[in-house]
C-alpha positions in Angstrom: 29.8 3.4 -0.2 30.5 0.9 2.6 31.4 -2.5 0.6 30.9 -3.8 4.5 27.5 -3.1 4.6 25.3 -6.0 5.6 23.1 -8.0 3.3 19.4 -7.5 3.6 16.9 -9.6 1.4 13.6 -8.1 0.8 11.1 -11.2 0.0 7.7 -10.3 -1.8 5.3 -11.2 -4.1 6.3 -8.9 -6.8 7.6 -5.5 -7.2 4.3 -3.6 -8.4 3.5 0.0 -6.8 1.5 -0.9 -3.7 1.8 -0.3 0.0 4.1 -3.2 0.6 6.3 -2.8 -1.9 6.3 1.0 -2.0 7.8 0.6 1.6 10.4 -2.2 0.9 11.6 0.0 -2.2 11.8 3.2 0.1 13.4 1.4 2.7 16.5 0.1 0.3 16.5 3.7 -1.1 17.0 5.6 2.1 18.9 3.4 3.6 21.4 1.9 1.0 24.4 3.6 2.8 24.2 1.5 5.5 22.8 -1.8 4.2 23.2 -3.4 0.8 19.8 -4.5 -0.1 18.5 -7.3 -2.8 14.8 -7.9 -3.6 13.6 -11.4 -3.9 10.4 -11.8 -5.8 8.1 -14.7 -5.7 5.6 -14.1 -8.5 7.6 -11.8 -11.1 9.7 -8.7 -10.9 6.9 -6.1 -12.1 7.2 -2.6 -12.9 8.7 -1.3 -9.8 11.1 -3.8 -9.7 12.5 -2.9 -13.3 12.9 0.9 -11.8 14.8 -0.7 -8.4 17.0 -3.1 -11.0 18.1 0.1 -13.5 19.1 1.9 -10.0 21.6 -0.7 -9.1 19.8 -2.9 -6.8 19.9 -6.9 -7.4 16.3 -8.3 -8.3 15.9 -12.0 -8.1 12.6 -13.7 -9.7 11.8 -16.9 -8.3 9.4 -18.0 -10.6 6.9 -19.6 -8.3 3.9 -22.0 -9.7 0.8 -22.7 -8.2 0.2 -24.5 -5.1 3.1 -24.8 -2.7 6.0 -24.5 -4.8 9.2 -26.5 -2.6 11.4 -25.3 -5.2 10.9 -21.6 -4.3 12.6 -22.7 -0.9 15.8 -24.3 -2.3 16.1 -21.4 -5.1 16.0 -19.0 -2.2 18.3 -20.8 0.0 20.8 -20.7 -3.1 20.4 -17.4 -3.5 20.9 -16.5 0.1 24.3 -18.4 0.0 25.2 -16.7 -3.2 24.7 -13.4 -2.4 25.8 -13.5 1.4 22.5 -12.3 2.7 22.6 -11.7 6.5 18.8 -11.0 7.0 15.9 -11.8 5.4 12.6 -8.8 5.4 9.8 -10.9 4.3 6.5 -9.0 3.5 3.2 -10.6 4.0 2.8 -14.2 5.3 3.3 -16.4 2.1 6.8 -14.5 1.4 7.7 -15.5 5.3 6.6 -18.9 4.7 9.0 -19.6 1.8 11.9 -17.6 3.6 11.3 -19.7 6.5 11.5 -23.0 4.5 14.3 -21.6 3.0 16.1 -22.3 6.2 15.4 -26.2 6.2 16.5 -27.1 9.9 19.0 -23.9 10.1 18.0 -20.9 12.2 19.9 -18.3 10.0 19.7 -16.3 8.6 17.1 -14.5 10.7 13.8 -13.2 9.7 12.0 -10.0 9.9 8.4 -11.2 9.0 6.3 -7.9 8.0 2.4 -8.3 7.6 0.8 -5.3 6.0 -3.0 -6.1 5.6 -5.1 -9.3 5.8 -7.4 -11.2 3.5 -11.4 -10.7 3.9 -12.8 -12.6 5.2 -9.9 -13.2 7.8 -10.2 -17.0 9.6 -8.0 -19.4 11.9 -6.5 -22.2 10.3 -5.3 -24.6 13.0 -2.7 -26.2 10.7 -1.1 -22.9 10.0 -1.4 -22.0 13.5 0.6 -24.8 14.2 3.1 -24.9 11.3 4.2 -20.8 12.8 5.5 -22.1 15.7 8.2 -24.1 13.8 8.5 -21.5 11.3 9.1 -18.6 13.4 12.5 -18.8 15.3 13.0 -17.5 18.7 15.5 -14.5 17.2 13.2 -13.8 14.1 11.0 -10.7 14.8 7.3 -9.6 13.7 6.0 -6.7 12.8 2.6 -5.6 12.1 1.6 -1.9 10.4 -1.0 -1.2 12.6 -3.3 -2.5 15.8 -5.6 -3.9 13.9 -3.2 -6.4 11.8 -1.3 -7.1 15.1 -4.5 -8.7 16.4 -5.3 -10.6 13.4 -1.7 -12.3 14.2 -2.5 -13.2 17.4 -5.8 -14.4 17.0 -5.5 -16.0 13.4 -2.2 -16.7 12.9 -1.4 -18.1 17.0 1.5 -15.4 17.3 2.3 -14.6 20.7 1.4 -11.0 21.5 4.8 -10.2 22.9 6.4 -10.9 19.8 4.3 -8.6 17.5 5.8 -4.9 17.4 3.7 -2.6 15.8 5.5 -0.1 13.6 2.9 2.3 11.5 3.6 2.9 7.8 4.7 5.8 7.1 5.3 8.7 4.1 7.4 11.4 3.5 4.9 14.4 3.7 7.7 16.4 1.4 6.5 14.3 -1.3 2.9 15.4 -0.6 2.6 18.9 0.4 -1.0 20.9 1.3 -3.1 21.6 -1.5 -3.0 25.1 -2.8 -4.8 27.3 -5.4 -2.0 26.6 -7.6 -1.8 23.1 -7.1 -5.4 22.7 -7.1 -5.5 24.2 -10.4 -3.1 22.1 -12.3 -4.2 19.1 -10.8 -7.6 20.0 -12.3 -6.2 20.8 -15.6 -4.2 17.6 -15.9 -7.5 15.6 -14.8 -9.8 18.1 -17.4 -12.4 19.5 -14.7 -13.3 22.9 -13.8 -12.4 24.8 -10.6 -16.2 24.8 -9.3 -16.6 21.2 -9.6 -17.0 18.8 -6.8 -14.3 16.6 -7.0 -14.0 13.0 -5.2 -11.1 10.8 -5.5 -10.2 7.3 -4.9 -6.8 5.9 -5.4 -6.7 1.9 -5.3 -6.1 -1.0 -7.6 -9.2 -2.3 -8.9 -9.2 -5.5 -7.1 -12.8 -7.0 -4.9 -11.2 -6.2 -1.8 -11.1 -2.4 -2.2 -15.0 -2.9 -3.0 -15.1 -0.1 -5.8 -18.9 -1.0 -6.5 -19.9 0.6 -3.0 -18.2 4.0 -3.9 -19.7 3.5 -7.5 -23.5 3.2 -6.0 -22.7 5.9 -3.3 -21.6 8.2 -6.7 -24.8 7.5 -7.6 -26.6 8.9 -5.0 -24.4 11.9 -4.4 -24.8 12.7 -8.1 -28.4 13.1 -7.5 -27.9 15.9 -5.2 -25.0 17.3 -7.1 -25.5 16.6 -10.7 -21.7 18.0 -11.4 -19.7 16.1 -9.2 -17.3 13.9 -10.6 -15.3 10.7 -9.4 -11.7 10.7 -10.1 -10.7 6.8 -10.1 -6.9 6.4 -10.0 -5.6 2.8 -10.3 -5.9 -0.6 -12.5 -6.6 -4.1 -12.3 -8.8 -7.1 -12.8 -12.0 -5.5 -11.6 -12.0 -2.5 -14.2 -14.3 -3.7 -16.6 -16.8 -4.6 -14.3 -16.7 -1.3 -12.3 -16.9 0.3 -15.9 -19.8 -1.8 -16.6 -21.5 -0.5 -13.1 -21.1 3.1 -13.9 -23.1 2.4 -17.1 -25.9 0.4 -15.8 -26.3 3.5 -13.0 -25.8 5.7 -15.7 -23.1 7.6 -14.2 -20.8 7.7 -17.1 -20.4 11.6 -16.4 -19.9 11.9 -13.2 -16.8 8.8 -13.1 -13.5 9.5 -14.6 -11.3 6.6 -14.7 -7.6 8.0 -15.0 -5.6 4.5 -15.1 -2.5 3.6 -12.9 -0.5 7.0 -12.5 2.8 7.7 -11.3 2.3 11.5 -10.5 -0.6 10.9 -7.7 0.9 13.5 -5.7 0.7 15.9 -8.7 -3.3 14.8 -8.7 -4.6 14.4 -4.9 -4.8 18.5 -4.8 -7.4 18.6 -7.3 -9.7 16.5 -4.8 -12.4 18.1 -2.3 -13.0 14.6 -0.5 -10.6 11.2 -0.6 -12.5 8.4 -0.6 -11.7 4.6 0.6 -14.3 2.1 -0.1 -12.4 -1.2 0.9 -13.5 -4.3 2.3 -10.4 -4.4 4.6 -7.1 -2.6 4.9 -4.2 -2.6 6.9 -2.7 0.9 7.3 -3.5 2.4 3.9 -0.6 4.2 2.0 -3.2 6.5 -0.1 -4.9 7.6 3.0 -1.8 9.3 4.4 -0.8 10.8 1.3 -4.4 12.2 1.1 -3.7 13.2 4.6 -0.5 14.7 3.9 -2.3 16.4 0.8 -4.9 18.1 3.2 -7.5 16.5 2.3 -10.5 15.5 4.4 -11.2 11.3 4.0 -14.7 9.5 3.7 -13.7 6.0 4.1 -15.1 2.6 5.3 -14.7 1.8 9.2 -12.7 -1.3 8.3 -9.2 -2.7 9.6 -6.7 -0.1 10.3 -8.7 3.0 9.0 -10.0 3.8 12.5 -6.2 4.2 13.2 -5.6 6.3 10.9 -9.0 8.3 10.2 -10.3 10.3 13.2 -14.0 9.8 12.9 -15.8 13.5 12.9 -11.9 15.1 13.5 -10.0 14.3 10.2 -12.8 12.5 8.2 -16.1 10.4 8.4 -16.2 6.9 8.8 -19.2 4.3 7.8 -19.6 0.6 7.7 -18.2 -1.6 4.5 -20.9 -2.2 1.9 -22.9 0.4 3.1 -23.0 2.7 0.4 -26.2 5.1 1.3 -24.0 6.0 4.7 -21.0 6.3 2.3 -22.8 8.7 0.1 -24.2 10.7 3.3 -21.1 11.3 4.3 -19.7 12.6 1.1 -22.6 14.9 0.9 -22.3 16.5 4.1 -18.5 17.0 2.9 -19.2 18.5 -0.1 -21.8 20.8 1.2 -19.4 22.3 4.0 -16.1 23.6 2.8 -14.8 24.9 6.1 -15.7 21.5 7.6 -13.6 20.0 4.4 -10.8 22.8 5.5 -10.6 22.1 9.1 -10.1 18.4 8.8 -7.7 18.5 6.3 -5.6 20.5 8.6 -6.1 18.1 11.5 -5.3 15.4 9.1 -2.0 16.5 8.0 -1.1 17.2 11.8 -1.9 13.8 12.6 0.3 12.5 9.8 3.2 14.6 10.6 2.9 13.4 14.3 2.2 9.9 13.7 3.1 8.2 10.1 6.2 9.8 8.7 8.7 8.0 7.1 11.5 9.0 8.9 9.7 7.8 11.9 8.6 4.6 10.6 12.6 4.0 9.0 14.4 4.8 12.5 12.2 1.9 13.7 13.0 -0.6 11.2 16.6 0.3 11.5 16.9 -0.3 15.3 15.2 -3.9 14.2 17.6 -4.4 11.5 20.3 -3.8 14.0 19.2 -6.1 16.9 18.9 -8.7 14.2 21.9 -8.6 12.9 23.5 -8.4 16.2 25.0 -4.7 15.8 23.0 -3.4 18.8 23.1 -5.2 22.1 19.7 -3.5 23.1 
């Protein structure tokens, strides 16, 4: 392995199994022959961080305190010097803020700021727009995971359009092969449902922005028309107890399966007939991409980057946010037509292979790394 590799520091909130974190981890794992990667975590290492440390990556916890913790910027500055970091890749705005502040009045190291998604509701803050003029240096670069996210950076962060490059999230399609009879049977055995049961699946952490409540209310309506149907929920989070209470309130306990956090999502996806995503806001959802790779039709909310991923009436059906009736109608429409589900699933996988592959994403990040590190005059 080349010991003259440039050192890149990924700056993140923490390393749990979520979109931004998995993207950073995959970049490091796939490109470690070319670059030396270090992970700098503001808010704790997390389970994924422990995995990466066990694989030989340096993972540093910066121990951020509530509020603006200026000591974090100092700690980050010290790590940059000690580790000889040539480039900081900051994932999401707060990590970018601390990465930039760690330079004080210097312009080095350069920063690549990647925005993965936006809070809901998303608002323009004049003080932050002003601060961004100082935080983003001329040689820094900004990427957005989709067109919606790029527009939010322009509108709400005051970042010039010409400074933002869209690099779509991508996954390894070989890790999520198309569902077949055998993989469907095995997945349903794990979940504990028979082959003839109509099965919906949602993979998302239990967080308010994912709005599981809308999916649960839609499921109550689906169950009225498809009494044997089940909704399989994969994920964990602070909102789980509230969602469990809603399931009981709506008397659909027999129709909802809580699987918790799982490391075998790729093995479970083939069990589903339809993949559901009921979020209030999204960037470019990695779970949508995984479902598309598996060949599943999608029923999702028409928010954020979802319409960039899901082509309405072609690879899935979109509905307004928090509209459980519209979501339920879409779900029942798909459950009622196996041929339509199959056609949408096939088109979804084809779209993924064309636009949202990990190989394509890594090529674009590698080009940016080279330019920021002065390895590519272009």
